[in-house]
KEDREN-287649 format. One record per residue: residue in three letters; residue number from 1; z, x, y of N, C-alpha, C in turn. Coordinates in nm, 4 decimals, m for minus. Atoms other than C-alpha are relative to their C-alpha. Layout:
N
<node "Ala" NUM <Z X Y> <Z X Y> <Z X Y>>,
...
end
This chain:
140
<node "Cys" 1 <m0.0814 0.0555 m0.1076> <m1.0356 m0.0552 m1.0160> <0.1418 0.0570 m0.0096>>,
<node "Asn" 2 <m0.1383 m0.0449 m0.0015> <m0.6983 0.0807 m0.9104> <0.0898 m0.1131 m0.0464>>,
<node "Pro" 3 <m0.0827 0.1085 0.0534> <m0.4302 m0.1132 m1.1002> <0.0784 m0.0746 0.1066>>,
<node "Tyr" 4 <m0.0780 0.0704 m0.1007> <m0.2270 m0.1895 m0.7873> <m0.0847 m0.0968 0.0800>>,
<node "Met" 5 <0.0866 0.0922 m0.0744> <m0.5280 m0.3543 m0.6235> <m0.0251 m0.1283 m0.0769>>,
<node "Glu" 6 <0.0221 0.1196 0.0817> <m0.5567 m0.5977 m0.9141> <0.0901 m0.1143 0.0451>>,
<node "His" 7 <m0.0877 0.1106 m0.0373> <m0.2485 m0.7974 m0.8142> <m0.0028 m0.0298 0.1492>>,
<node "Trp" 8 <0.0177 0.0323 m0.1410> <m0.3253 m0.7700 m0.4420> <m0.1026 m0.1118 0.0148>>,
<node "Arg" 9 <0.1050 0.1017 m0.0072> <m0.6285 m0.9894 m0.5137> <0.0548 m0.1408 m0.0177>>,
<node "Met" 10 <m0.0564 0.1323 0.0260> <m0.4016 m1.2751 m0.6222> <0.0325 m0.0732 0.1293>>,
<node "Asp" 11 <m0.0358 0.0610 m0.1271> <m0.2972 m1.3360 m0.2637> <m0.0908 0.0573 0.1074>>,
<node "Arg" 12 <0.0989 m0.0481 m0.0970> <m0.5878 m1.3046 m0.0233> <0.0592 0.0182 0.1395>>,
<node "Asn" 13 <m0.0616 m0.0143 m0.1312> <m0.3477 m1.3268 0.2718> <0.0784 0.1303 0.0146>>,
<node "Leu" 14 <m0.0727 m0.1261 m0.0088> <m0.1794 m0.9961 0.1855> <m0.0801 0.1008 0.0816>>,
<node "Arg" 15 <0.0616 m0.1066 m0.0778> <m0.2533 m0.7263 0.4392> <0.0817 0.1257 m0.0284>>,
<node "Val" 16 <m0.0730 m0.1178 0.0469> <m0.1429 m0.4053 0.2672> <m0.0422 0.1216 0.0819>>,
<node "Lys" 17 <0.0295 m0.1233 m0.0739> <m0.1150 m0.0876 0.4747> <m0.0357 0.1098 m0.0998>>,
<node "Val" 18 <0.0464 m0.1044 0.0907> <m0.3049 0.1991 0.3131> <m0.0281 0.1295 0.0756>>,
<node "Arg" 19 <0.0352 m0.1322 m0.0524> <m0.3738 0.5688 0.3626> <m0.1152 0.0528 m0.0844>>,
<node "Leu" 20 <0.1110 m0.0642 0.0692> <m0.6929 0.7523 0.2753> <0.0374 0.1462 m0.0241>>,
<node "His" 21 <m0.0428 m0.1361 0.0338> <m0.6381 1.0841 0.0977> <m0.0962 0.0652 m0.0982>>,
<node "Asn" 22 <0.0796 m0.0813 0.0943> <m0.8034 1.3631 m0.1061> <m0.1502 m0.0225 0.0147>>,
<node "Met" 23 <0.1411 0.0288 m0.0255> <m1.1402 1.2958 0.0572> <m0.0836 0.1245 0.0264>>,
<node "Lys" 24 <0.0738 m0.1223 m0.0306> <m1.2328 1.6548 0.1378> <m0.0628 0.0572 m0.1259>>,
<node "Pro" 25 <0.0636 m0.0619 0.1168> <m1.4803 1.8272 m0.0930> <0.0816 0.1190 m0.0506>>,
<node "Met" 26 <m0.0730 m0.1109 0.0616> <m1.3060 2.0631 m0.3382> <m0.0597 0.0271 m0.1365>>,
<node "Leu" 27 <0.0527 m0.0436 0.1283> <m1.4478 2.2572 m0.6315> <m0.1052 m0.0968 m0.0544>>,
<node "Arg" 28 <0.0981 0.0896 0.0621> <m1.6187 1.9972 m0.8532> <0.0009 m0.1410 0.0584>>,
<node "Asp" 29 <m0.0067 0.1322 m0.0622> <m1.5146 1.6952 m0.6468> <m0.0776 0.0047 0.1320>>,
<node "Pro" 30 <0.0792 m0.0035 m0.1225> <m1.7782 1.6227 m0.3800> <0.0703 m0.0629 0.1199>>,
<node "Gly" 31 <m0.0698 0.0666 m0.1098> <m1.5234 1.4259 m0.1752> <m0.0770 m0.1229 0.0456>>,
<node "Trp" 32 <0.0671 0.1175 m0.0549> <m1.6322 1.1376 0.0428> <m0.0139 0.0169 0.1498>>,
<node "Arg" 33 <0.0318 m0.0142 m0.1425> <m1.7987 1.1583 0.3830> <0.0586 0.1276 0.0594>>,
<node "Ser" 34 <m0.0457 m0.1333 m0.0434> <m1.7014 1.5252 0.4092> <0.1467 0.0029 0.0418>>,
<node "Gly" 35 <m0.1423 0.0019 m0.0344> <m1.3358 1.4279 0.4414> <0.0277 m0.0428 0.1425>>,
<node "Asp" 36 <m0.0159 0.0384 m0.1409> <m1.3928 1.2877 0.7918> <0.1149 m0.0963 0.0242>>,
<node "Phe" 37 <m0.1053 0.1002 m0.0181> <m1.1378 1.0111 0.7353> <0.1284 0.0361 m0.0742>>,
<node "Glu" 38 <m0.1203 m0.0478 0.0690> <m0.8755 1.2230 0.5552> <0.1249 m0.0379 0.0795>>,
<node "Asn" 39 <m0.1267 0.0457 m0.0587> <m0.5240 1.0844 0.6250> <m0.0159 m0.1184 0.0944>>,
<node "Gly" 40 <0.0187 0.1209 m0.0791> <m0.6745 0.7817 0.7963> <0.0904 m0.1100 m0.0534>>,
<node "Thr" 41 <m0.0837 0.1128 0.0414> <m0.4578 0.4705 0.7898> <m0.0655 m0.1300 0.0431>>,
<node "Gly" 42 <0.0582 0.1289 m0.0332> <m0.5494 0.1067 0.7928> <0.0565 m0.1104 m0.0867>>,
<node "Ile" 43 <m0.0401 0.1195 0.0731> <m0.5291 m0.2314 0.6249> <m0.1024 m0.0269 m0.1097>>,
<node "Trp" 44 <0.0875 0.0376 0.1114> <m0.6690 m0.3123 0.2812> <m0.0421 m0.1434 0.0217>>,
<node "Lys" 45 <0.0510 0.1349 m0.0245> <m0.8930 m0.6154 0.3281> <m0.0391 m0.0703 m0.1294>>,
<node "Ala" 46 <0.0485 0.0612 0.1243> <m1.0455 m0.6734 m0.0161> <m0.0547 0.1084 m0.0902>>,
<node "Thr" 47 <0.0740 m0.0862 0.0898> <m1.1955 m0.5164 m0.3208> <m0.1444 m0.0461 0.0102>>,
<node "Asp" 48 <0.1400 0.0348 m0.0224> <m1.5680 m0.5052 m0.2593> <m0.0632 m0.0500 m0.1291>>,
<node "Thr" 49 <0.0592 0.0579 0.1206> <m1.7339 m0.7369 m0.5085> <m0.1450 0.0431 m0.0178>>,
<node "Asp" 50 <0.1390 m0.0466 0.0104> <m2.0814 m0.6000 m0.4307> <m0.0083 0.1381 m0.0633>>,
<node "Glu" 51 <m0.0021 m0.1356 0.0540> <m1.9908 m0.2422 m0.5190> <0.1302 0.0207 m0.0759>>,
<node "Ala" 52 <m0.1197 m0.0199 0.0829> <m1.7490 m0.2022 m0.8091> <0.0620 0.1351 0.0312>>,
<node "Gly" 53 <m0.0707 m0.1250 m0.0244> <m1.4839 0.0612 m0.7492> <0.0175 0.0326 0.1472>>,
<node "Tyr" 54 <m0.0147 m0.0220 m0.1436> <m1.4822 0.0214 m0.3705> <0.0973 m0.1001 0.0587>>,
<node "Ala" 55 <m0.0934 0.0873 m0.0707> <m1.2195 m0.1228 m0.1376> <m0.0447 m0.0107 0.1451>>,
<node "Lys" 56 <0.0307 0.0195 m0.1417> <m1.2837 m0.2712 0.2035> <0.1276 0.0276 0.0784>>,
<node "Val" 57 <m0.1170 m0.0429 m0.0771> <m1.0449 m0.1027 0.4481> <m0.0335 m0.0057 0.1483>>,
<node "Gln" 58 <0.0136 0.0015 m0.1455> <m1.0055 m0.1753 0.8176> <0.0870 0.1129 0.0534>>,
<node "Leu" 59 <m0.0758 m0.1142 m0.0516> <m0.9049 0.1624 0.9604> <0.0586 m0.0337 0.1364>>,
<node "Thr" 60 <m0.0626 0.0127 m0.1314> <m0.6637 0.1676 1.2523> <0.0233 0.1382 0.0618>>,
<node "Trp" 61 <m0.0099 m0.1384 m0.0482> <m0.6474 0.5498 1.2798> <m0.0802 0.0880 m0.0926>>,
<node "Pro" 62 <0.0219 m0.0516 m0.1351> <m0.8281 0.7826 1.3604> <m0.0990 m0.0827 0.0817>>,
<node "Leu" 63 <0.0925 0.0899 m0.0695> <m1.0929 0.5200 1.4478> <0.0298 m0.1426 m0.0417>>,
<node "Val" 64 <m0.0081 0.1397 0.0399> <m1.0954 0.1429 1.4469> <m0.1386 m0.0367 m0.0517>>,
<node "Ile" 65 <0.1280 0.0244 0.0666> <m1.3696 0.0689 1.1952> <0.0282 m0.0577 m0.1384>>,
<node "Thr" 66 <m0.0149 0.0523 0.1357> <m1.4154 m0.1230 0.8689> <m0.0967 0.0741 m0.0908>>,
<node "Leu" 67 <0.0790 m0.0790 0.0941> <m1.5388 0.0820 0.5727> <0.0188 m0.0509 m0.1417>>,
<node "Cys" 68 <m0.0150 0.0179 0.1442> <m1.6038 0.0355 0.2032> <0.0229 0.1390 m0.0570>>,
<node "Val" 69 <m0.0449 m0.1331 0.0430> <m1.4163 0.3309 0.0522> <0.0185 m0.0010 m0.1516>>,
<node "Pro" 70 <m0.0308 m0.0077 0.1435> <m1.4102 0.4430 m0.3123> <0.1512 m0.0129 m0.0210>>,
<node "Glu" 71 <m0.1423 0.0304 0.0212> <m1.0785 0.3135 m0.4481> <0.0847 0.1213 m0.0341>>,
<node "Ile" 72 <m0.0795 m0.1181 0.0373> <m0.9739 0.6559 m0.5767> <0.0584 0.0711 0.1215>>,
<node "Tyr" 73 <m0.0489 m0.0639 m0.1215> <m0.9185 0.7624 m0.2147> <0.0973 m0.0878 0.0795>>,
<node "Val" 74 <m0.0840 0.0964 m0.0718> <m0.7015 0.4622 m0.1172> <0.1341 m0.0151 m0.0718>>,
<node "Thr" 75 <m0.1333 0.0230 0.0563> <m0.3241 0.4452 m0.1720> <0.0838 m0.0814 0.0976>>,
<node "Pro" 76 <m0.0849 0.0797 m0.0894> <m0.0635 0.2034 m0.0377> <0.0997 0.0880 0.0736>>,
<node "Met" 77 <m0.1033 m0.0712 m0.0759> <0.1732 0.3225 0.2331> <0.1363 m0.0483 m0.0486>>,
<node "Arg" 78 <m0.1354 0.0288 0.0473> <0.5352 0.3389 0.1215> <0.0918 m0.0223 0.1201>>,
<node "Pro" 79 <m0.0904 0.0257 m0.1131> <0.8214 0.2105 0.3391> <0.0777 0.1256 0.0391>>,
<node "Thr" 80 <m0.0735 m0.1158 m0.0512> <0.9969 0.4643 0.5587> <0.1167 m0.0389 0.0896>>,
<node "Gln" 81 <m0.1056 0.0417 m0.0927> <1.2273 0.2542 0.7780> <0.0381 m0.1457 m0.0219>>,
<node "Pro" 82 <m0.0425 0.1395 0.0103> <1.4275 m0.0689 0.7897> <m0.0911 m0.0910 0.0835>>,
<node "Gln" 83 <0.0736 0.1067 m0.0671> <1.2641 m0.3937 0.9041> <m0.1497 m0.0036 m0.0337>>,
<node "Glu" 84 <0.1376 0.0105 0.0482> <0.9320 m0.3226 0.7309> <m0.0036 m0.1051 m0.1109>>,
<node "Tyr" 85 <0.0193 0.0929 0.1104> <0.7963 m0.5859 0.4944> <m0.0794 0.0698 m0.1090>>,
<node "Val" 86 <0.0628 m0.0670 0.1135> <0.6918 m0.4768 0.1470> <m0.0254 m0.0992 m0.1136>>,
<node "Ile" 87 <0.0143 0.0677 0.1279> <0.5632 m0.6042 m0.1848> <0.0297 0.1023 m0.1079>>,
<node "Val" 88 <m0.0213 m0.0886 0.1136> <0.6514 m0.4612 m0.5233> <m0.1373 0.0294 m0.0577>>,
<node "Asp" 89 <0.1330 m0.0470 0.0371> <0.3476 m0.2581 m0.6204> <m0.0026 0.0376 m0.1482>>,
<node "Asp" 90 <m0.0086 m0.0256 0.1428> <0.3944 m0.2883 m0.9961> <m0.0322 m0.1299 m0.0716>>,
<node "Asp" 91 <0.0425 0.1262 0.0601> <0.2014 m0.5522 m1.1869> <0.0765 m0.0342 m0.1274>>,
<node "Asn" 92 <m0.0820 0.0287 0.1173> <0.4436 m0.5249 m1.4821> <0.1349 m0.0611 0.0378>>,
<node "Ser" 93 <m0.1307 0.0461 m0.0467> <0.7330 m0.6459 m1.2691> <m0.0009 m0.1495 0.0292>>,
<node "Leu" 94 <m0.0161 0.1407 m0.0360> <0.8607 m1.0015 m1.2318> <0.0119 m0.0167 0.1515>>,
<node "Leu" 95 <m0.0166 0.0033 m0.1451> <0.9130 m0.9113 m0.8642> <m0.1331 0.0115 0.0736>>,
<node "Cys" 96 <0.1330 m0.0221 m0.0554> <0.5409 m0.8584 m0.8096> <m0.0450 m0.1160 0.0893>>,
<node "Cys" 97 <0.0641 0.0949 m0.0922> <0.3650 m1.0340 m0.5189> <0.0964 m0.0857 0.0820>>,
<node "Arg" 98 <m0.0944 0.0615 m0.0931> <0.6835 m1.1515 m0.3469> <0.0156 0.0963 0.1167>>,
<node "Val" 99 <m0.0159 m0.0850 m0.1181> <0.7439 m1.0239 0.0047> <0.1493 0.0208 0.0257>>,
<node "Tyr" 100 <m0.1391 m0.0389 m0.0235> <1.0676 m0.8390 0.0814> <0.0135 0.0697 0.1346>>,
<node "Leu" 101 <m0.0342 m0.0700 m0.1228> <1.2331 m0.7123 0.3976> <0.0821 0.1234 m0.0372>>,
<node "Val" 102 <m0.0755 m0.1234 0.0244> <1.3551 m0.3505 0.3922> <0.1249 m0.0029 0.0871>>,
<node "Leu" 103 <m0.1278 m0.0021 m0.0714> <1.7238 m0.3449 0.4861> <0.0444 0.1420 0.0307>>,
<node "Arg" 104 <m0.0446 m0.1383 m0.0148> <1.7877 0.0250 0.4349> <m0.0865 0.0894 m0.0871>>,
<node "Val" 105 <0.0703 m0.1016 0.0778> <1.6010 0.3365 0.3193> <0.0967 0.1156 m0.0174>>,
<node "Arg" 106 <m0.0924 m0.1115 0.0246> <1.8040 0.6107 0.1546> <m0.0602 0.0930 m0.1042>>,
<node "Val" 107 <0.0500 m0.1007 0.0919> <1.7376 0.9275 m0.0387> <0.1134 0.0448 m0.0909>>,
<node "Ser" 108 <m0.0978 m0.0503 0.0960> <1.9189 1.0323 m0.3540> <m0.0677 0.1107 m0.0811>>,
<node "Val" 109 <0.0578 m0.1050 0.0836> <1.8643 1.3033 m0.6142> <m0.1156 m0.0538 m0.0839>>,
<node "Asp" 110 <0.1073 0.0629 0.0773> <1.6380 1.0539 m0.7957> <m0.1189 m0.0391 0.0867>>,
<node "Gly" 111 <0.1099 0.0330 m0.0907> <1.4155 1.0098 m0.4885> <0.0403 m0.1045 0.1018>>,
<node "Pro" 112 <m0.0307 0.1002 m0.1027> <1.3888 0.7610 m0.2032> <0.0080 m0.1412 m0.0591>>,
<node "Phe" 113 <m0.0218 0.1375 0.0434> <1.5138 0.4037 m0.2527> <0.0122 m0.0899 0.1217>>,
<node "Cys" 114 <m0.0155 0.0998 m0.1058> <1.5140 0.0852 m0.0453> <0.0875 m0.1138 m0.0490>>,
<node "Asp" 115 <m0.0717 0.1249 0.0233> <1.7605 m0.2007 m0.0294> <m0.0874 m0.1085 0.0616>>,
<node "Leu" 116 <0.0949 0.1037 m0.0399> <1.5497 m0.5181 m0.0076> <0.0613 m0.1384 m0.0123>>,
<node "Arg" 117 <m0.0358 0.1405 0.0095> <1.6029 m0.8866 0.0584> <m0.1300 m0.0793 0.0056>>,
<node "Glu" 118 <0.1223 0.0802 0.0012> <1.3382 m1.1467 m0.0229> <m0.0208 m0.0657 0.1359>>,
<node "Lys" 119 <0.0332 0.0584 m0.1301> <1.1601 m1.2698 0.2897> <0.0439 m0.1462 0.0020>>,
<node "Gly" 120 <m0.0470 0.1372 m0.0158> <1.3188 m1.5898 0.4134> <0.1402 m0.0234 m0.0516>>,
<node "Ser" 121 <m0.1357 0.0158 0.0528> <1.6495 m1.5358 0.2313> <0.1006 0.0206 0.1126>>,
<node "Lys" 122 <m0.1044 m0.0084 m0.1042> <1.9540 m1.5923 0.4525> <0.1271 0.0683 m0.0503>>,
<node "Asp" 123 <m0.1211 m0.0573 0.0597> <2.2138 m1.4514 0.2111> <0.0011 0.1512 0.0185>>,
<node "Lys" 124 <m0.0044 m0.1433 m0.0317> <2.3043 m1.1081 0.3493> <0.0517 0.0850 m0.1157>>,
<node "Lys" 125 <m0.0519 m0.0742 0.1146> <2.4786 m1.0112 0.0234> <m0.1003 0.0050 m0.1153>>,
<node "Asp" 126 <0.0991 0.0094 0.1061> <2.1721 m1.0926 m0.1874> <m0.1122 0.1013 0.0253>>,
<node "Phe" 127 <0.1050 m0.0999 m0.0153> <1.9656 m0.7739 m0.2100> <m0.0187 0.0756 m0.1304>>,
<node "Ile" 128 <0.0296 m0.0840 0.1156> <1.8016 m0.5491 m0.4679> <m0.0330 0.1393 0.0508>>,
<node "Thr" 129 <0.0328 m0.1377 m0.0340> <1.7484 m0.1734 m0.4696> <m0.1125 0.0465 m0.0915>>,
<node "Leu" 130 <0.1154 m0.0482 0.0762> <1.4121 m0.0291 m0.5765> <m0.0492 0.1319 0.0560>>,
<node "Ser" 131 <0.0628 m0.1254 m0.0430> <1.2340 0.3045 m0.5620> <m0.1141 m0.0299 0.0962>>,
<node "Thr" 132 <0.1118 0.0194 m0.0937> <0.9948 0.3363 m0.2694> <m0.1338 0.0256 m0.0684>>,
<node "Asn" 133 <0.1247 m0.0321 0.0698> <0.7372 0.4641 m0.5205> <m0.0714 m0.1216 m0.0569>>,
<node "Ile" 134 <0.0657 0.1207 0.0511> <0.6704 0.1077 m0.6379> <m0.0103 m0.1080 0.1079>>,
<node "Leu" 135 <0.0083 0.0950 m0.1106> <0.6651 m0.0550 m0.2933> <m0.1226 0.0299 0.0865>>,
<node "Ala" 136 <0.1137 m0.0147 m0.0915> <0.3732 m0.1146 m0.0576> <0.0303 m0.0795 0.1265>>,
<node "Val" 137 <m0.0264 0.0652 m0.1274> <0.4096 m0.1975 0.3120> <m0.1099 m0.1031 0.0287>>,
<node "Val" 138 <0.0947 0.1044 m0.0403> <0.2478 m0.5236 0.4252> <0.0262 m0.0387 0.1453>>,
<node "Val" 139 <m0.0121 0.0477 m0.1384> <0.1828 m0.6624 0.7729> <m0.0483 m0.1439 0.0066>>,
<node "Phe" 140 <0.0377 0.1406 m0.0177> <0.1438 m1.0176 0.8983> <m0.0742 m0.0188 0.1284>>,
end
């Protein structure tokens, strides 16, 4: 199981946006479904309990369809703009499984970062800054 999917299971109401990638057959990797859904995007619904190592994903592009996809081909979408909601995608963090609003996205020499405020917080001065690499976009 992908480690980031472990803590998504704690909250069944989380709808994490995901992208399908590296699905095309290459050298020794047979790929999955001939790469037909490469770069597809959708919503992670659950980890399939019937088939270990699979995630249930409701695709929203290029087709609207629900599939059970091998977890190795599923990654969370990272925030790219303000006003997106995210969770911290790091099960070692105390910030894990809380929902945050993206206030600003900026790029530095160390990579992209987001200024975040916890969902529901009214204090405009109360924000944290985290790397986008540990954030996953969620929808409600």
